C-alpha positions as CSV (number, residue, x, y, z in Angstrom):
1,M,120.9,107.0,109.8
2,S,119.4,107.3,106.4
3,D,116.8,109.9,105.6
4,P,113.2,108.7,105.5
5,V,112.0,107.1,102.3
6,P,109.7,109.5,100.4
7,S,106.0,108.8,100.8
8,G,103.8,107.8,98.0
9,G,102.6,111.4,97.3
10,D,106.1,112.9,96.9
11,A,107.8,113.5,93.6
12,V,110.9,111.4,93.0
13,P,113.8,113.2,91.4
14,V,115.7,111.2,88.8
15,S,119.5,110.9,88.8
16,P,121.4,111.9,85.7
17,G,121.5,108.3,84.6
18,G,117.7,107.9,84.9
19,D,117.9,105.5,87.9
20,V,115.1,106.2,90.4
21,A,116.7,103.7,92.8
22,A,119.8,105.9,93.2
23,T,117.6,108.8,94.4
24,I,115.4,106.8,96.9
25,P,117.2,106.3,100.2
26,E,116.4,103.1,102.0
27,T,115.1,102.6,105.5
28,P,117.8,101.4,108.0
29,S,116.2,97.9,108.2
30,V,116.1,97.5,104.4
31,A,119.6,98.9,104.0
32,A,120.9,96.4,106.5
33,G,119.7,93.6,104.3
34,A,116.6,92.5,106.3
35,A,114.5,89.9,104.5
36,V,111.5,91.3,102.7
37,D,108.3,89.4,103.2
38,D,107.8,87.8,99.8
39,G,105.3,85.3,101.0
40,P,105.7,81.5,100.9
41,E,109.1,80.4,99.5
42,R,107.5,77.8,97.2
43,P,104.2,77.8,95.3
44,D,103.5,74.4,96.9
45,D,103.3,76.1,100.2
46,D,100.9,78.7,98.9
47,P,97.2,77.9,98.8
48,A,96.5,80.8,96.5
49,A,99.2,79.8,93.9
50,A,96.7,78.2,91.5
51,P,93.1,78.9,90.5
52,P,90.5,77.2,92.8
53,V,88.7,74.1,91.6
54,R,85.4,75.9,91.2
55,L,87.0,78.4,88.8
56,W,88.5,75.6,86.7
57,D,85.0,74.0,86.4
58,Q,83.5,77.3,85.5
59,M,86.1,78.0,82.8
60,R,86.0,74.5,81.4
61,E,82.2,74.7,81.0
62,D,82.2,78.1,79.4
63,P,85.7,78.7,77.9
64,Q,84.6,81.7,75.8
65,Y,84.5,83.8,78.9
66,A,87.4,82.1,80.8
67,P,89.5,85.3,81.1
68,E,86.5,87.2,82.5
69,Y,85.8,84.5,85.1
70,L,89.4,84.4,86.1
71,A,89.6,88.2,86.4
72,L,86.5,88.3,88.6
73,E,87.6,85.5,90.8
74,A,91.1,86.9,91.1
75,V,89.9,90.3,92.4
76,R,87.5,88.6,94.8
77,R,90.0,86.1,96.1
78,L,93.4,87.7,95.7
79,G,92.5,91.4,96.1
80,P,92.2,91.2,99.9
81,E,95.5,89.2,100.0
82,A,97.3,91.9,98.1
83,A,95.9,94.6,100.4
84,T,97.0,92.7,103.5
85,W,100.5,92.1,102.0
86,V,101.0,95.8,101.4
87,E,99.7,96.8,104.8
88,R,102.0,94.2,106.5
89,T,105.1,95.3,104.4
90,R,104.5,99.0,105.1
91,A,104.2,98.3,108.8
92,R,107.6,96.4,108.7
93,Y,109.3,99.1,106.6
94,P,107.7,102.4,107.5
95,G,108.0,105.0,104.7
96,I,108.9,102.5,102.0
97,H,108.4,104.0,98.6
98,P,105.5,102.6,96.6
99,E,107.9,102.1,93.6
100,V,110.1,99.9,95.7
101,L,107.1,98.0,97.1
102,A,105.7,97.4,93.6
103,Q,109.1,96.1,92.4
104,I,109.2,93.6,95.3
105,A,105.8,92.2,94.1
106,V,107.0,92.0,90.5
107,R,110.1,90.2,91.4
108,R,108.1,87.7,93.5
109,F,105.6,86.8,90.8
110,V,108.0,86.9,87.8
111,T,109.9,84.1,89.7
112,R,106.6,82.2,90.1
113,A,105.9,82.6,86.4
114,R,109.4,81.2,85.6
115,L,108.8,78.2,87.8
116,S,105.5,77.4,86.1
117,G,107.2,77.5,82.8
118,A,109.8,75.0,84.0
119,V,107.2,72.2,84.3
120,S,104.9,73.2,81.5
121,G,103.3,70.5,79.4
122,A,104.1,67.5,81.4
123,A,100.7,65.9,80.8
124,G,99.6,66.8,77.3
125,L,96.6,69.0,76.7
126,P,95.2,69.0,80.3
127,G,98.7,69.8,81.6
128,A,99.2,72.6,79.1
129,V,95.8,74.1,80.0
130,V,96.6,74.0,83.7
131,D,100.0,75.6,83.1
132,V,98.7,78.6,81.2
133,G,95.8,78.9,83.7
134,V,98.3,79.0,86.6
135,L,100.4,81.5,84.6
136,A,97.4,83.8,83.9
137,W,96.4,83.6,87.6
138,T,99.9,84.4,88.8
139,Q,100.0,87.4,86.5
140,A,96.7,88.6,87.8
141,R,98.0,88.2,91.3
142,M,101.0,90.3,90.4
143,V,98.9,93.1,88.9
144,L,96.7,93.3,92.0
145,H,99.8,93.6,94.2
146,V,101.3,96.3,92.0
147,A,97.9,98.2,92.2
148,A,97.9,97.9,96.0
149,A,101.5,99.1,96.2
150,Y,100.5,102.3,94.4
151,G,97.5,102.9,96.7
152,H,94.7,101.5,94.6
153,D,92.1,99.2,96.1
154,P,93.0,95.7,94.8
155,A,89.6,94.3,95.7
156,H,87.6,97.0,93.8
157,P,85.6,95.7,90.9
158,D,87.4,98.1,88.6
159,R,90.5,95.9,89.0
160,A,88.9,93.1,87.0
161,T,88.5,95.6,84.1
162,D,92.1,96.6,84.5
163,L,93.2,93.0,84.4
164,L,91.5,92.3,81.1
165,V,92.9,95.5,79.5
166,L,96.4,95.0,80.8
167,Q,96.4,91.4,79.7
168,K,95.2,92.5,76.3
169,V,92.0,90.4,76.4
170,H,90.1,93.6,75.6
171,K,91.5,96.8,74.0
172,V,89.4,99.3,76.0
173,A,87.8,99.4,79.5
174,E,84.3,99.7,78.2
175,S,84.3,96.4,76.3
176,A,86.0,94.8,79.3
177,R,83.2,96.0,81.6
178,L,80.6,94.7,79.2
179,A,82.2,91.3,78.9
180,L,82.5,91.1,82.7
181,G,78.8,91.9,83.1
182,V,78.0,89.1,80.6
183,A,80.2,86.7,82.4
184,A,78.6,87.5,85.7
185,G,75.2,86.9,84.2
186,R,76.3,83.6,82.7
187,T,77.6,82.5,86.1
188,R,74.2,83.0,87.6
189,A,72.5,81.1,84.8
190,A,75.0,78.3,85.0
191,E,74.1,77.8,88.6
192,L,70.6,76.8,87.4
193,F,71.8,74.6,84.5
194,R,75.0,72.8,85.6
195,R,75.7,71.0,82.4
196,S,78.0,71.6,79.4
197,S,77.1,70.3,75.9
198,T,80.6,70.9,74.6
199,P,82.8,67.8,74.3
200,L,85.6,67.8,76.9
201,Q,88.5,67.8,74.4
202,Q,87.1,70.7,72.4
203,A,86.3,72.6,75.6
204,M,89.8,72.1,76.9
205,L,91.4,73.3,73.6
206,R,89.3,76.4,73.6
207,L,90.0,77.0,77.2
208,G,93.8,76.6,76.6
209,V,93.8,79.1,73.7
210,R,91.8,81.7,75.7
211,L,94.0,81.4,78.8
212,A,97.3,81.4,76.8
213,R,96.3,84.6,75.0
214,M,95.4,86.1,78.4
215,A,98.8,85.1,79.8
216,G,100.6,86.6,76.7
217,V,101.8,83.3,75.3
218,R,102.4,83.9,71.6
219,A,101.0,81.7,68.9
220,A,98.6,80.2,71.3
221,K,96.1,78.8,68.8
222,R,98.8,77.2,66.7
223,A,100.6,75.7,69.7
224,F,97.5,74.2,71.3
225,A,96.2,72.8,68.1
226,K,99.2,70.5,68.0
227,V,98.7,69.2,71.5
228,V,97.1,65.8,71.9
229,P,96.8,63.6,75.0
230,G,100.2,62.2,75.8
231,A,102.1,65.0,73.9
232,A,104.0,67.8,75.5
233,I,104.1,71.6,75.0
234,I,106.9,73.5,76.5
235,L,106.1,77.2,77.1
236,G,109.4,77.7,78.7
237,T,110.7,79.6,81.6
238,W,111.9,82.5,79.4
239,A,108.6,82.9,77.6
240,N,106.6,82.9,80.9
241,S,108.9,85.4,82.7
242,S,109.1,87.6,79.6
243,A,105.4,87.8,79.2
244,T,105.0,88.5,82.9
245,K,107.7,91.2,82.9
246,E,106.0,92.9,80.0
247,L,102.7,92.8,81.9
248,A,104.4,94.3,84.9
249,D,105.6,97.3,82.9
250,R,102.1,98.0,81.7
251,A,100.8,97.7,85.3
252,H,103.4,100.1,86.5
253,A,102.4,102.6,83.8
254,L,98.7,102.3,84.7
255,Y,99.0,102.5,88.5
256,R,102.0,104.7,89.1
257,P,101.0,108.2,90.3
258,Q,102.1,110.9,87.9
259,A,104.1,112.4,90.7
260,I,106.5,109.4,90.6
261,T,108.9,109.6,87.6
262,A,109.3,106.3,85.8
263,G,112.6,104.5,86.0
264,P,114.2,101.3,87.2
265,V,114.2,100.7,90.9
266,E,116.3,98.2,92.8
267,A,114.1,96.2,95.2
268,P,115.5,95.4,98.6
269,R,117.4,92.1,98.6
270,S,116.3,89.3,100.8
């Protein structure tokens, strides 16, 4: 029988090759190849796979603060889901190392990001906006799962600040907090005046650019400026997964306890 997997508070020695995975023994169930609970097999089966309609309406009406609205809603809606997933997975694999748990989450959501890239731009500007919105939402979901894996509360308001900094919407936490406060105030005001004076086409373009930048899609403004109804924009599976992997690396660096030495970890295979 394998030795117990180190708990989250234990330092992890690194093998001469720098591979943390080689130094983390697996639990018997994982070593035997038991399926890891990655959630629904297909996004179509997952009610949380895309932003809710209310959030879309909010972002379309006020695209300037779309990333802040998305971050706030993601923490509110997806934070408890991430906490439940970590609790359930730890119960199934007692002693599983947080590094392994975080890698399971990353693998799951990088796959989701790749799938969203495969169908990107099928319906011109509206379709492209939906695609980058779903990508940014998927990335936020991944970050919250990584935070939970390392023992941080994924439903804490600070996670919204983390999201905006990790996704490079804001450079520092202080400006992110300020923008979140402004967005929350605008949400309350919008409930009194449910009307947008911005033309739909212009609002959709601004929303697309803001969400694309949040999701790490390069040259967002130039790409969306060329999109007209009936045209297509292909963000691509590689671009989506690459941006999501880069975000995952930043999330690991933020949430990983200092006692855990950084390095590649092989997640349990399904």
